N, C-alpha and C positions, 0 to 999 in steps of 0.2 A: 503494500500499498505505500509507505513512502516511497518506495521507489517510484512509482510514475509521479508522484510530488517531484521528485527530484529531477524528474527527465524536465519536467516544464520547468523549474527551480533555472536548469538552462535554458532553456527558450527562452525563458524572460530576458534572458543578458541580452540573447539575442535583439529583440525585438529593441533593444537602448540605440541601438546604430551606432555611429561615429558623435554622436550630441555626447553621450561618454566622456569625449576627446580620451579615448582608451587609447593607451601609449603600450605597443608590443614589445619595449623595453624597461616596462615597471611591472614588478613584484606587485599583487592584486588577489585582495583575500577579503571574499563576502561571507557574512555567518547568516542562519536561517534559523527562525524556529517551525514547527509544523506542527498544527493543529487539528486534531478531529473532532467537530464540532468545540465542546467548551473545552476540550480536555487537550492539554500538552501530547502527543505522541512521538515529539521525539528533536533532534536537532541536526543541521545541516552544515557543514561550510565549504566554502567552492574556491578553489585558489590555484593562481598564475603563475608559473614563476618561468620566465627567459633563461637562455643561457647566454655564453657571449658569441657574438657575430663574428663566424670565421667565412671566408670566400664567400659573401655575397646571403649568404644563409644563416638566420637564425635560430637556434633549437629554442624546445618549452618542453614544459613539462603542466599539464591541466590535472590537477584534481578534486575529487570530490568523495566528501564523506561523509557517512551518514550514521547516526549512534539514534535508536527507539530508545525513550525512557519507558512503555507499560511495562506494563505487569503480564501482558499477553504474548511477550515475542523479545527476546534476546536477538540483537541485532544488533551487528559493526560493519558495514558493508563499503567497498570501496571502489572509485573508479578512475582509472589513470593511463593519461593520453599522452604519448610520447612523442614527436614531434620535429620539424623542421617549416621554416616558411622565410621566403624571399616576399620585395615588395612587390614583385607580380603575382605571386602563386602564396598565397599566408597558410599557414593554418595547416598542412601536408601531413596527414600523420603516418608514423613508423609502425606504435606500436599500441593497442589499446586494451587494457589488462582489469580484469573484474573480479574483485576478492570479495567474496559473498562469507558471512557469520551469518546463518541464523538458528539459534538452537542448535540441534546437534547436525544439521546440516553444512557444510562444508564445499566452497567449489573457489576455484584460480584459472581463471578463464583468459586466455590471450588470442588477441586477434592481430596477425600477422600483414602489415601493407606492404607486400612485394612490390616496387617500382619494376621491377627488372622480366620477372615473369608475368606482371601484370594482374595481379590475381589477390586475394584477402583469404588466408587460410585462418584455421579455429584451433584452437588445443585447451583441453580442461587438461589442467597438470596433475590434478588429485582423481578423475578418475577418465581411465585412456578408451572405455566404451563408449565415454562422450563425444562422438564427433559430428563433422559437417562437410559437405563438399566444399571446395574453393571455389569464393564469387567473383565475375570478372572485374577487374578494377583498372579503369581508365587514367586513376588519377584524380577525378572530381567527387566521386561519394568519401563522405570523409565519414570518422566517428562523428559519435553524438556532440560531445564537446567540440572538436575542433569544428564543424560546422557551426553550430554558436559562436564561436569568435571569431569565425569568418563572417560570418554573418552580421556581428555589429560592427565591422567597417563598412557596411554597404552606406549607411547617413541614415540620419533621422527621418530621410523621406520617404523610408521604405517603410514607415508606420502604417501609415494611411494606404498601402497599396495588400491586397490579396498574395500569396505568395505561397509557391511548394518546394521543397528543399528534399533530396534526395538523401537519405542517410546510413551509415551502417551498423545495424544492430549487433549485438549477440548474434551471430552464424547465418543471420541472413537479414537484407535491406530494409528498411521503409520508410515511408513518404510522410512528412510531416505538413501540413495543410495550413498555415495561416490567412484567415479573414483580415478584413479590413477594421480600423481600429476606429471604435467611439469614444466621444468626449458624454463622462458623467459625474457625478456627484455620489461618494461612498462615505461611508461610516469608519474611520479606524481610529482604535485606541482611544474612542469617546470625540472622534474631532473629525467634522465634515473635508473630506478632502475631493478636490478634482483631479480626476482620472483618467487616462486612457485605455480603455479598456480592450484586448485584443484577444482573438477567440480562437483556438487549436482543435486539431485533432489530426488523428492519426492511419496514413491506410498501410494495410499488408496486402500485398500480392493485386493489386487495384481493389481491395473490400475497405470500406469505412468502420474504423472502431467503434463499437458505442460508448466509448467515455469519452469527456468530455472537458473542456479547461478554459478558463480564461484568465487572462494575465493583466495585470494592471501596473500602472504604469503613473508617478505623479505628472502633472503637468508643471514640472517646471524647467530651468534652464538643460539640466542633466537627464532629466526624463528619469527620475528614480524611482527603480522597481520597489514597489509597496506591499505587493500581495500576490499569490497564485490562489485560485478555486478552482479547486482538479472533483469533480462527481464522475464514482463508478459502483459499481452494484454494494461496495462499500459503504458509499457515505459519501458525505462532504468533507473535502481535506484543505486546510488552508494554510501556505507556505508563507510569513509573515518576515520581511527582511529585520532584521537588528538594527535601531541607528544611534 
């Protein structure tokens, strides 16, 4: 459940565009609380760490860490994307690693983006029986985190436009579908806030998911992301940015 929120937390970052004045050379950390109804369900950190530029390429690491605090689930999951970028092609992934710790379940999943073989391969380092066929890769489709951060560089004008982005998930690709933003008033922490609300959905093999999300950005100079509202069969979840 929290994982669904975190996917949209990443896309929330993507909608903000260059209004954030995002600098690929600067370290960045964003922290969220996750709520289920009136209950706090956990917390999440999103961290971007750039490396040292060499021969026109800058390495990067993007990492999401999630910790569930409910009595129902012991979860400490992380998603880590390692890659490089240039001025012409930002955020090209090399490896995407998912480490899951959910009660007794453990997994250590690796997606390798091979530019020579032009394919993405999958491996579960804890379970050899867990396999998947390679996926063709021409270098345009990215993992979720790399795709989000490359989308941030498109510019704030992209906020009001519908869009579709191809993303490589674990084992297989999916499509993120973004609707056009609309402005509205919401109440956040007892205060009325004017936000841009952006609807999202996903498609797998051309079929729409039943889940839906709304990402809300405060209408300020940097389009501060303030809340994600996710609705699925388990109920309504909210991820709120700590300020």
